[in-house]
PyMOL Python script that loads the backbone (N, CA, C, O; Angstrom):
from pymol import cmd

cmd.read_pdbstr("""\
ATOM      1  N   MET A   1      66.431  84.004 154.794  1.00  0.00           N
ATOM      2  CA  MET A   1      65.596  82.926 154.343  1.00  0.00           C
ATOM      3  C   MET A   1      66.025  82.514 152.933  1.00  0.00           C
ATOM      4  O   MET A   1      66.230  83.367 152.070  1.00  0.00           O
ATOM      5  N   ALA A   2      66.156  81.251 152.711  1.00  0.00           N
ATOM      6  CA  ALA A   2      66.615  80.731 151.425  1.00  0.00           C
ATOM      7  C   ALA A   2      65.521  80.861 150.372  1.00  0.00           C
ATOM      8  O   ALA A   2      64.335  80.696 150.656  1.00  0.00           O
ATOM      9  N   GLN A   3      65.951  81.161 149.156  1.00  0.00           N
ATOM     10  CA  GLN A   3      65.030  81.247 148.025  1.00  0.00           C
ATOM     11  C   GLN A   3      64.692  79.837 147.553  1.00  0.00           C
ATOM     12  O   GLN A   3      65.556  78.960 147.571  1.00  0.00           O
ATOM     13  N   PRO A   4      63.459  79.606 147.134  1.00  0.00           N
ATOM     14  CA  PRO A   4      63.113  78.276 146.619  1.00  0.00           C
ATOM     15  C   PRO A   4      63.887  78.001 145.335  1.00  0.00           C
ATOM     16  O   PRO A   4      64.146  78.910 144.546  1.00  0.00           O
ATOM     17  N   ILE A   5      64.247  76.757 145.138  1.00  0.00           N
ATOM     18  CA  ILE A   5      64.966  76.350 143.935  1.00  0.00           C
ATOM     19  C   ILE A   5      63.971  76.262 142.786  1.00  0.00           C
ATOM     20  O   ILE A   5      62.897  75.673 142.903  1.00  0.00           O
ATOM     21  N   GLN A   6      64.365  76.865 141.679  1.00  0.00           N
ATOM     22  CA  GLN A   6      63.497  76.862 140.504  1.00  0.00           C
ATOM     23  C   GLN A   6      64.108  75.959 139.441  1.00  0.00           C
ATOM     24  O   GLN A   6      65.275  76.122 139.083  1.00  0.00           O
ATOM     25  N   SER A   7      63.347  75.032 138.948  1.00  0.00           N
ATOM     26  CA  SER A   7      63.815  74.106 137.925  1.00  0.00           C
ATOM     27  C   SER A   7      63.441  74.651 136.553  1.00  0.00           C
ATOM     28  O   SER A   7      62.292  75.018 136.307  1.00  0.00           O
ATOM     29  N   ILE A   8      64.433  74.698 135.662  1.00  0.00           N
ATOM     30  CA  ILE A   8      64.202  75.178 134.306  1.00  0.00           C
ATOM     31  C   ILE A   8      64.504  74.033 133.350  1.00  0.00           C
ATOM     32  O   ILE A   8      65.633  73.544 133.306  1.00  0.00           O
ATOM     33  N   PRO A   9      63.500  73.599 132.579  1.00  0.00           N
ATOM     34  CA  PRO A   9      63.759  72.494 131.642  1.00  0.00           C
ATOM     35  C   PRO A   9      64.694  72.945 130.520  1.00  0.00           C
ATOM     36  O   PRO A   9      64.586  74.066 130.023  1.00  0.00           O
ATOM     37  N   VAL A  10      65.593  72.075 130.134  1.00  0.00           N
ATOM     38  CA  VAL A  10      66.544  72.368 129.068  1.00  0.00           C
ATOM     39  C   VAL A  10      66.427  71.275 128.015  1.00  0.00           C
ATOM     40  O   VAL A  10      66.508  70.085 128.321  1.00  0.00           O
ATOM     41  N   ASP A  11      66.236  71.700 126.775  1.00  0.00           N
ATOM     42  CA  ASP A  11      66.214  70.736 125.683  1.00  0.00           C
ATOM     43  C   ASP A  11      67.642  70.301 125.410  1.00  0.00           C
ATOM     44  O   ASP A  11      68.537  71.137 125.289  1.00  0.00           O
ATOM     45  N   HIS A  12      67.855  69.020 125.315  1.00  0.00           N
ATOM     46  CA  HIS A  12      69.187  68.498 125.053  1.00  0.00           C
ATOM     47  C   HIS A  12      69.110  67.531 123.890  1.00  0.00           C
ATOM     48  O   HIS A  12      68.299  66.605 123.879  1.00  0.00           O
ATOM     49  N   ASN A  13      69.961  67.762 122.925  1.00  0.00           N
ATOM     50  CA  ASN A  13      70.004  66.892 121.760  1.00  0.00           C
ATOM     51  C   ASN A  13      71.367  66.208 121.740  1.00  0.00           C
ATOM     52  O   ASN A  13      72.368  66.852 121.425  1.00  0.00           O
ATOM     53  N   PRO A  14      71.429  64.923 122.069  1.00  0.00           N
ATOM     54  CA  PRO A  14      72.718  64.248 122.179  1.00  0.00           C
ATOM     55  C   PRO A  14      73.382  63.892 120.846  1.00  0.00           C
ATOM     56  O   PRO A  14      74.492  63.362 120.837  1.00  0.00           O
ATOM     57  N   ARG A  15      72.720  64.175 119.726  1.00  0.00           N
ATOM     58  CA  ARG A  15      73.329  63.849 118.430  1.00  0.00           C
ATOM     59  C   ARG A  15      74.522  64.754 118.171  1.00  0.00           C
ATOM     60  O   ARG A  15      74.458  65.964 118.388  1.00  0.00           O
ATOM     61  N   ILE A  16      75.585  64.169 117.715  1.00  0.00           N
ATOM     62  CA  ILE A  16      76.773  64.937 117.357  1.00  0.00           C
ATOM     63  C   ILE A  16      77.100  64.611 115.910  1.00  0.00           C
ATOM     64  O   ILE A  16      77.238  63.447 115.535  1.00  0.00           O
ATOM     65  N   GLN A  17      77.221  65.647 115.112  1.00  0.00           N
ATOM     66  CA  GLN A  17      77.566  65.465 113.717  1.00  0.00           C
ATOM     67  C   GLN A  17      79.032  65.841 113.537  1.00  0.00           C
ATOM     68  O   GLN A  17      79.445  66.929 113.939  1.00  0.00           O
ATOM     69  N   VAL A  18      79.807  64.970 112.947  1.00  0.00           N
ATOM     70  CA  VAL A  18      81.217  65.239 112.695  1.00  0.00           C
ATOM     71  C   VAL A  18      81.364  65.623 111.229  1.00  0.00           C
ATOM     72  O   VAL A  18      80.951  64.891 110.330  1.00  0.00           O
ATOM     73  N   ILE A  19      81.963  66.788 111.014  1.00  0.00           N
ATOM     74  CA  ILE A  19      82.169  67.283 109.662  1.00  0.00           C
ATOM     75  C   ILE A  19      83.658  67.514 109.471  1.00  0.00           C
ATOM     76  O   ILE A  19      84.291  68.190 110.281  1.00  0.00           O
ATOM     77  N   ASP A  20      84.216  66.962 108.415  1.00  0.00           N
ATOM     78  CA  ASP A  20      85.636  67.125 108.118  1.00  0.00           C
ATOM     79  C   ASP A  20      85.923  68.605 107.879  1.00  0.00           C
ATOM     80  O   ASP A  20      85.323  69.218 106.997  1.00  0.00           O
ATOM     81  N   ALA A  21      86.832  69.179 108.656  1.00  0.00           N
ATOM     82  CA  ALA A  21      87.155  70.600 108.548  1.00  0.00           C
ATOM     83  C   ALA A  21      88.054  70.890 107.351  1.00  0.00           C
ATOM     84  O   ALA A  21      88.191  72.046 106.953  1.00  0.00           O
ATOM     85  N   ASN A  22      88.660  69.877 106.779  1.00  0.00           N
ATOM     86  CA  ASN A  22      89.550  70.046 105.630  1.00  0.00           C
ATOM     87  C   ASN A  22      89.044  69.223 104.453  1.00  0.00           C
ATOM     88  O   ASN A  22      89.612  68.181 104.129  1.00  0.00           O
ATOM     89  N   PRO A  23      87.982  69.690 103.819  1.00  0.00           N
ATOM     90  CA  PRO A  23      87.402  68.902 102.735  1.00  0.00           C
ATOM     91  C   PRO A  23      88.366  68.806 101.554  1.00  0.00           C
ATOM     92  O   PRO A  23      89.082  69.755 101.237  1.00  0.00           O
ATOM     93  N   LYS A  24      88.367  67.657 100.920  1.00  0.00           N
ATOM     94  CA  LYS A  24      89.231  67.449  99.763  1.00  0.00           C
ATOM     95  C   LYS A  24      88.492  67.790  98.469  1.00  0.00           C
ATOM     96  O   LYS A  24      89.102  67.887  97.404  1.00  0.00           O
ATOM     97  N   GLN A  25      87.203  67.968  98.569  1.00  0.00           N
ATOM     98  CA  GLN A  25      86.401  68.308  97.404  1.00  0.00           C
ATOM     99  C   GLN A  25      86.196  69.820  97.351  1.00  0.00           C
ATOM    100  O   GLN A  25      86.198  70.480  98.390  1.00  0.00           O
ATOM    101  N   PRO A  26      86.019  70.371  96.155  1.00  0.00           N
ATOM    102  CA  PRO A  26      85.724  71.802  96.065  1.00  0.00           C
ATOM    103  C   PRO A  26      84.366  72.115  96.692  1.00  0.00           C
ATOM    104  O   PRO A  26      83.507  71.240  96.805  1.00  0.00           O
ATOM    105  N   ALA A  27      84.185  73.362  97.094  1.00  0.00           N
ATOM    106  CA  ALA A  27      82.923  73.780  97.706  1.00  0.00           C
ATOM    107  C   ALA A  27      81.761  73.525  96.749  1.00  0.00           C
ATOM    108  O   ALA A  27      81.878  73.722  95.540  1.00  0.00           O
ATOM    109  N   LEU A  28      80.654  73.091  97.306  1.00  0.00           N
ATOM    110  CA  LEU A  28      79.452  72.794  96.538  1.00  0.00           C
ATOM    111  C   LEU A  28      78.660  74.079  96.310  1.00  0.00           C
ATOM    112  O   LEU A  28      78.245  74.709  97.282  1.00  0.00           O
ATOM    113  N   PRO A  29      78.435  74.491  95.064  1.00  0.00           N
ATOM    114  CA  PRO A  29      77.657  75.710  94.819  1.00  0.00           C
ATOM    115  C   PRO A  29      76.155  75.447  94.952  1.00  0.00           C
ATOM    116  O   PRO A  29      75.597  74.604  94.249  1.00  0.00           O
ATOM    117  N   LEU A  30      75.508  76.183  95.865  1.00  0.00           N
ATOM    118  CA  LEU A  30      74.066  76.071  96.092  1.00  0.00           C
ATOM    119  C   LEU A  30      73.489  77.464  96.268  1.00  0.00           C
ATOM    120  O   LEU A  30      74.182  78.378  96.714  1.00  0.00           O
ATOM    121  N   THR A  31      72.237  77.623  95.924  1.00  0.00           N
ATOM    122  CA  THR A  31      71.575  78.879  96.272  1.00  0.00           C
ATOM    123  C   THR A  31      71.248  78.826  97.759  1.00  0.00           C
ATOM    124  O   THR A  31      71.199  77.745  98.348  1.00  0.00           O
ATOM    125  N   LEU A  32      71.026  79.982  98.365  1.00  0.00           N
ATOM    126  CA  LEU A  32      70.678  80.021  99.777  1.00  0.00           C
ATOM    127  C   LEU A  32      69.379  79.255 100.022  1.00  0.00           C
ATOM    128  O   LEU A  32      69.249  78.568 101.035  1.00  0.00           O
ATOM    129  N   LEU A  33      68.435  79.363  99.122  1.00  0.00           N
ATOM    130  CA  LEU A  33      67.168  78.643  99.261  1.00  0.00           C
ATOM    131  C   LEU A  33      67.394  77.131  99.246  1.00  0.00           C
ATOM    132  O   LEU A  33      66.829  76.418 100.076  1.00  0.00           O
ATOM    133  N   GLU A  34      68.202  76.636  98.324  1.00  0.00           N
ATOM    134  CA  GLU A  34      68.486  75.200  98.268  1.00  0.00           C
ATOM    135  C   GLU A  34      69.141  74.712  99.558  1.00  0.00           C
ATOM    136  O   GLU A  34      68.796  73.648 100.073  1.00  0.00           O
ATOM    137  N   LEU A  35      70.086  75.495 100.077  1.00  0.00           N
ATOM    138  CA  LEU A  35      70.775  75.122 101.311  1.00  0.00           C
ATOM    139  C   LEU A  35      69.808  75.095 102.485  1.00  0.00           C
ATOM    140  O   LEU A  35      69.803  74.140 103.261  1.00  0.00           O
ATOM    141  N   VAL A  36      68.994  76.128 102.623  1.00  0.00           N
ATOM    142  CA  VAL A  36      68.031  76.199 103.729  1.00  0.00           C
ATOM    143  C   VAL A  36      67.022  75.061 103.632  1.00  0.00           C
ATOM    144  O   VAL A  36      66.698  74.445 104.648  1.00  0.00           O
ATOM    145  N   GLN A  37      66.528  74.772 102.456  1.00  0.00           N
ATOM    146  CA  GLN A  37      65.560  73.680 102.297  1.00  0.00           C
ATOM    147  C   GLN A  37      66.178  72.332 102.662  1.00  0.00           C
ATOM    148  O   GLN A  37      65.530  71.513 103.313  1.00  0.00           O
ATOM    149  N   ALA A  38      67.419  72.095 102.251  1.00  0.00           N
ATOM    150  CA  ALA A  38      68.079  70.822 102.555  1.00  0.00           C
ATOM    151  C   ALA A  38      68.317  70.664 104.053  1.00  0.00           C
ATOM    152  O   ALA A  38      68.060  69.597 104.611  1.00  0.00           O
ATOM    153  N   VAL A  39      68.805  71.712 104.705  1.00  0.00           N
ATOM    154  CA  VAL A  39      69.076  71.639 106.142  1.00  0.00           C
ATOM    155  C   VAL A  39      67.771  71.556 106.922  1.00  0.00           C
ATOM    156  O   VAL A  39      67.706  70.875 107.946  1.00  0.00           O
ATOM    157  N   ASN A  40      66.738  72.235 106.457  1.00  0.00           N
ATOM    158  CA  ASN A  40      65.438  72.221 107.136  1.00  0.00           C
ATOM    159  C   ASN A  40      64.854  70.811 107.213  1.00  0.00           C
ATOM    160  O   ASN A  40      64.154  70.486 108.172  1.00  0.00           O
ATOM    161  N   GLU A  41      65.131  69.981 106.224  1.00  0.00           N
ATOM    162  CA  GLU A  41      64.606  68.614 106.212  1.00  0.00           C
ATOM    163  C   GLU A  41      65.107  67.781 107.390  1.00  0.00           C
ATOM    164  O   GLU A  41      64.445  66.827 107.798  1.00  0.00           O
ATOM    165  N   VAL A  42      66.286  68.139 107.947  1.00  0.00           N
ATOM    166  CA  VAL A  42      66.857  67.342 109.036  1.00  0.00           C
ATOM    167  C   VAL A  42      67.007  68.127 110.335  1.00  0.00           C
ATOM    168  O   VAL A  42      67.555  67.604 111.306  1.00  0.00           O
ATOM    169  N   SER A  43      66.532  69.367 110.372  1.00  0.00           N
ATOM    170  CA  SER A  43      66.648  70.199 111.575  1.00  0.00           C
ATOM    171  C   SER A  43      65.426  70.037 112.467  1.00  0.00           C
ATOM    172  O   SER A  43      64.307  69.840 111.994  1.00  0.00           O
ATOM    173  N   ASP A  44      65.672  70.125 113.777  1.00  0.00           N
ATOM    174  CA  ASP A  44      64.585  70.012 114.746  1.00  0.00           C
ATOM    175  C   ASP A  44      64.023  71.360 115.167  1.00  0.00           C
ATOM    176  O   ASP A  44      62.940  71.429 115.749  1.00  0.00           O
ATOM    177  N   SER A  45      64.760  72.446 114.872  1.00  0.00           N
ATOM    178  CA  SER A  45      64.297  73.766 115.284  1.00  0.00           C
ATOM    179  C   SER A  45      64.843  74.826 114.337  1.00  0.00           C
ATOM    180  O   SER A  45      65.764  74.575 113.561  1.00  0.00           O
ATOM    181  N   GLU A  46      64.265  75.996 114.416  1.00  0.00           N
ATOM    182  CA  GLU A  46      64.731  77.110 113.593  1.00  0.00           C
ATOM    183  C   GLU A  46      66.147  77.513 113.996  1.00  0.00           C
ATOM    184  O   GLU A  46      66.964  77.849 113.140  1.00  0.00           O
ATOM    185  N   ASN A  47      66.438  77.479 115.296  1.00  0.00           N
ATOM    186  CA  ASN A  47      67.768  77.839 115.774  1.00  0.00           C
ATOM    187  C   ASN A  47      68.824  76.868 115.221  1.00  0.00           C
ATOM    188  O   ASN A  47      69.906  77.283 114.808  1.00  0.00           O
ATOM    189  N   GLU A  48      68.494  75.585 115.222  1.00  0.00           N
ATOM    190  CA  GLU A  48      69.407  74.580 114.676  1.00  0.00           C
ATOM    191  C   GLU A  48      69.605  74.801 113.177  1.00  0.00           C
ATOM    192  O   GLU A  48      70.719  74.669 112.671  1.00  0.00           O
ATOM    193  N   LEU A  49      68.544  75.132 112.478  1.00  0.00           N
ATOM    194  CA  LEU A  49      68.611  75.402 111.045  1.00  0.00           C
ATOM    195  C   LEU A  49      69.563  76.554 110.758  1.00  0.00           C
ATOM    196  O   LEU A  49      70.462  76.429 109.927  1.00  0.00           O
ATOM    197  N   ILE A  50      69.369  77.669 111.442  1.00  0.00           N
ATOM    198  CA  ILE A  50      70.192  78.852 111.205  1.00  0.00           C
ATOM    199  C   ILE A  50      71.645  78.583 111.572  1.00  0.00           C
ATOM    200  O   ILE A  50      72.549  78.931 110.813  1.00  0.00           O
ATOM    201  N   SER A  51      71.878  77.971 112.722  1.00  0.00           N
ATOM    202  CA  SER A  51      73.240  77.677 113.163  1.00  0.00           C
ATOM    203  C   SER A  51      73.960  76.775 112.165  1.00  0.00           C
ATOM    204  O   SER A  51      75.133  76.996 111.863  1.00  0.00           O
ATOM    205  N   THR A  52      73.272  75.772 111.656  1.00  0.00           N
ATOM    206  CA  THR A  52      73.879  74.839 110.718  1.00  0.00           C
ATOM    207  C   THR A  52      74.198  75.508 109.393  1.00  0.00           C
ATOM    208  O   THR A  52      75.277  75.301 108.838  1.00  0.00           O
ATOM    209  N   VAL A  53      73.280  76.301 108.884  1.00  0.00           N
ATOM    210  CA  VAL A  53      73.516  77.002 107.618  1.00  0.00           C
ATOM    211  C   VAL A  53      74.713  77.942 107.746  1.00  0.00           C
ATOM    212  O   VAL A  53      75.580  77.958 106.873  1.00  0.00           O
ATOM    213  N   VAL A  54      74.768  78.716 108.813  1.00  0.00           N
ATOM    214  CA  VAL A  54      75.885  79.639 109.012  1.00  0.00           C
ATOM    215  C   VAL A  54      77.194  78.870 109.142  1.00  0.00           C
ATOM    216  O   VAL A  54      78.205  79.260 108.559  1.00  0.00           O
ATOM    217  N   TYR A  55      77.178  77.777 109.905  1.00  0.00           N
ATOM    218  CA  TYR A  55      78.389  76.969 110.072  1.00  0.00           C
ATOM    219  C   TYR A  55      78.867  76.427 108.723  1.00  0.00           C
ATOM    220  O   TYR A  55      80.057  76.485 108.415  1.00  0.00           O
ATOM    221  N   MET A  56      77.947  75.907 107.929  1.00  0.00           N
ATOM    222  CA  MET A  56      78.324  75.334 106.637  1.00  0.00           C
ATOM    223  C   MET A  56      78.907  76.387 105.707  1.00  0.00           C
ATOM    224  O   MET A  56      79.872  76.123 104.989  1.00  0.00           O
ATOM    225  N   LEU A  57      78.325  77.576 105.721  1.00  0.00           N
ATOM    226  CA  LEU A  57      78.850  78.638 104.873  1.00  0.00           C
ATOM    227  C   LEU A  57      80.224  79.103 105.343  1.00  0.00           C
ATOM    228  O   LEU A  57      81.122  79.316 104.528  1.00  0.00           O
ATOM    229  N   ARG A  58      80.388  79.258 106.647  1.00  0.00           N
ATOM    230  CA  ARG A  58      81.682  79.706 107.186  1.00  0.00           C
ATOM    231  C   ARG A  58      82.768  78.649 107.023  1.00  0.00           C
ATOM    232  O   ARG A  58      83.947  78.990 106.927  1.00  0.00           O
ATOM    233  N   SER A  59      82.392  77.375 106.991  1.00  0.00           N
ATOM    234  CA  SER A  59      83.386  76.306 106.868  1.00  0.00           C
ATOM    235  C   SER A  59      84.001  76.244 105.476  1.00  0.00           C
ATOM    236  O   SER A  59      85.075  75.670 105.295  1.00  0.00           O
ATOM    237  N   GLY A  60      83.331  76.826 104.500  1.00  0.00           N
ATOM    238  CA  GLY A  60      83.836  76.792 103.131  1.00  0.00           C
ATOM    239  C   GLY A  60      83.385  75.568 102.344  1.00  0.00           C
ATOM    240  O   GLY A  60      83.738  75.419 101.174  1.00  0.00           O
ATOM    241  N   ARG A  61      82.612  74.695 102.974  1.00  0.00           N
ATOM    242  CA  ARG A  61      82.135  73.497 102.277  1.00  0.00           C
ATOM    243  C   ARG A  61      81.024  73.816 101.284  1.00  0.00           C
ATOM    244  O   ARG A  61      80.776  73.058 100.346  1.00  0.00           O
ATOM    245  N   ILE A  62      80.366  74.939 101.500  1.00  0.00           N
ATOM    246  CA  ILE A  62      79.279  75.376 100.622  1.00  0.00           C
ATOM    247  C   ILE A  62      79.638  76.758 100.082  1.00  0.00           C
ATOM    248  O   ILE A  62      80.115  77.620 100.820  1.00  0.00           O
ATOM    249  N   GLN A  63      79.407  76.952  98.816  1.00  0.00           N
ATOM    250  CA  GLN A  63      79.614  78.260  98.198  1.00  0.00           C
ATOM    251  C   GLN A  63      78.271  78.700  97.639  1.00  0.00           C
ATOM    252  O   GLN A  63      77.638  77.979  96.868  1.00  0.00           O
ATOM    253  N   LEU A  64      77.845  79.891  98.037  1.00  0.00           N
ATOM    254  CA  LEU A  64      76.542  80.357  97.570  1.00  0.00           C
ATOM    255  C   LEU A  64      76.595  80.718  96.095  1.00  0.00           C
ATOM    256  O   LEU A  64      77.537  81.353  95.621  1.00  0.00           O
ATOM    257  N   ALA A  65      75.570  80.300  95.394  1.00  0.00           N
ATOM    258  CA  ALA A  65      75.363  80.666  94.004  1.00  0.00           C
ATOM    259  C   ALA A  65      74.123  81.552  93.977  1.00  0.00           C
ATOM    260  O   ALA A  65      73.379  81.603  94.956  1.00  0.00           O
ATOM    261  N   GLY A  66      73.900  82.222  92.909  1.00  0.00           N
ATOM    262  CA  GLY A  66      72.705  83.055  92.802  1.00  0.00           C
ATOM    263  C   GLY A  66      72.899  84.431  93.410  1.00  0.00           C
ATOM    264  O   GLY A  66      74.021  84.929  93.495  1.00  0.00           O
ATOM    265  N   SER A  67      71.804  85.041  93.832  1.00  0.00           N
ATOM    266  CA  SER A  67      71.826  86.445  94.247  1.00  0.00           C
ATOM    267  C   SER A  67      72.579  86.712  95.548  1.00  0.00           C
ATOM    268  O   SER A  67      72.931  87.863  95.806  1.00  0.00           O
ATOM    269  N   PHE A  68      72.843  85.700  96.379  1.00  0.00           N
ATOM    270  CA  PHE A  68      73.559  85.914  97.629  1.00  0.00           C
ATOM    271  C   PHE A  68      75.027  85.504  97.545  1.00  0.00           C
ATOM    272  O   PHE A  68      75.708  85.483  98.570  1.00  0.00           O
ATOM    273  N   ARG A  69      75.531  85.180  96.367  1.00  0.00           N
ATOM    274  CA  ARG A  69      76.885  84.645  96.238  1.00  0.00           C
ATOM    275  C   ARG A  69      77.977  85.605  96.698  1.00  0.00           C
ATOM    276  O   ARG A  69      79.039  85.151  97.125  1.00  0.00           O
ATOM    277  N   ASP A  70      77.754  86.903  96.626  1.00  0.00           N
ATOM    278  CA  ASP A  70      78.783  87.866  97.011  1.00  0.00           C
ATOM    279  C   ASP A  70      78.558  88.478  98.391  1.00  0.00           C
ATOM    280  O   ASP A  70      79.284  89.392  98.784  1.00  0.00           O
ATOM    281  N   GLU A  71      77.568  87.991  99.130  1.00  0.00           N
ATOM    282  CA  GLU A  71      77.268  88.535 100.454  1.00  0.00           C
ATOM    283  C   GLU A  71      78.239  87.991 101.499  1.00  0.00           C
ATOM    284  O   GLU A  71      78.655  86.834 101.437  1.00  0.00           O
ATOM    285  N   SER A  72      78.591  88.846 102.459  1.00  0.00           N
ATOM    286  CA  SER A  72      79.487  88.473 103.551  1.00  0.00           C
ATOM    287  C   SER A  72      78.688  88.033 104.773  1.00  0.00           C
ATOM    288  O   SER A  72      77.598  88.549 105.024  1.00  0.00           O
ATOM    289  N   LEU A  73      79.228  87.082 105.534  1.00  0.00           N
ATOM    290  CA  LEU A  73      78.584  86.643 106.768  1.00  0.00           C
ATOM    291  C   LEU A  73      79.171  87.352 107.987  1.00  0.00           C
ATOM    292  O   LEU A  73      78.788  87.049 109.117  1.00  0.00           O
ATOM    293  N   ASP A  74      80.087  88.283 107.776  1.00  0.00           N
ATOM    294  CA  ASP A  74      80.711  88.989 108.902  1.00  0.00           C
ATOM    295  C   ASP A  74      79.644  89.657 109.756  1.00  0.00           C
ATOM    296  O   ASP A  74      78.833  90.439 109.260  1.00  0.00           O
ATOM    297  N   GLY A  75      79.656  89.338 111.050  1.00  0.00           N
ATOM    298  CA  GLY A  75      78.715  89.928 111.992  1.00  0.00           C
ATOM    299  C   GLY A  75      77.328  89.319 111.965  1.00  0.00           C
ATOM    300  O   GLY A  75      76.443  89.765 112.695  1.00  0.00           O
ATOM    301  N   PHE A  76      77.124  88.297 111.126  1.00  0.00           N
ATOM    302  CA  PHE A  76      75.811  87.684 111.030  1.00  0.00           C
ATOM    303  C   PHE A  76      75.723  86.507 111.975  1.00  0.00           C
ATOM    304  O   PHE A  76      76.536  85.585 111.898  1.00  0.00           O
ATOM    305  N   TYR A  77      74.752  86.526 112.859  1.00  0.00           N
ATOM    306  CA  TYR A  77      74.445  85.423 113.757  1.00  0.00           C
ATOM    307  C   TYR A  77      75.663  84.982 114.552  1.00  0.00           C
ATOM    308  O   TYR A  77      76.057  83.817 114.505  1.00  0.00           O
ATOM    309  N   ASP A  78      76.254  85.915 115.279  1.00  0.00           N
ATOM    310  CA  ASP A  78      77.400  85.579 116.134  1.00  0.00           C
ATOM    311  C   ASP A  78      76.969  84.960 117.420  1.00  0.00           C
ATOM    312  O   ASP A  78      77.809  84.619 118.253  1.00  0.00           O
TER     313      ASP A  78
END
""", "prot")
cmd.dss("prot")
cmd.show_as("cartoon", "prot")
cmd.util.cbc("prot")
cmd.orient("prot")
């Protein structure tokens, strides 16, 4: 006997942001709080916020200033 088909709603956000992977400007120094607050203003979810912050830090476009400036992102939010 066949199992009934179960529909699972999926949130889809069609916006695509293009970010230059080879910036010509030096990395912008920000505290982690400043970065999170700025990204939070345009994020739709906590997951999007975290993913964007991690991506920006790993891309080298942002350099942390303040107490987190020497912290590594290795193994964080993979």
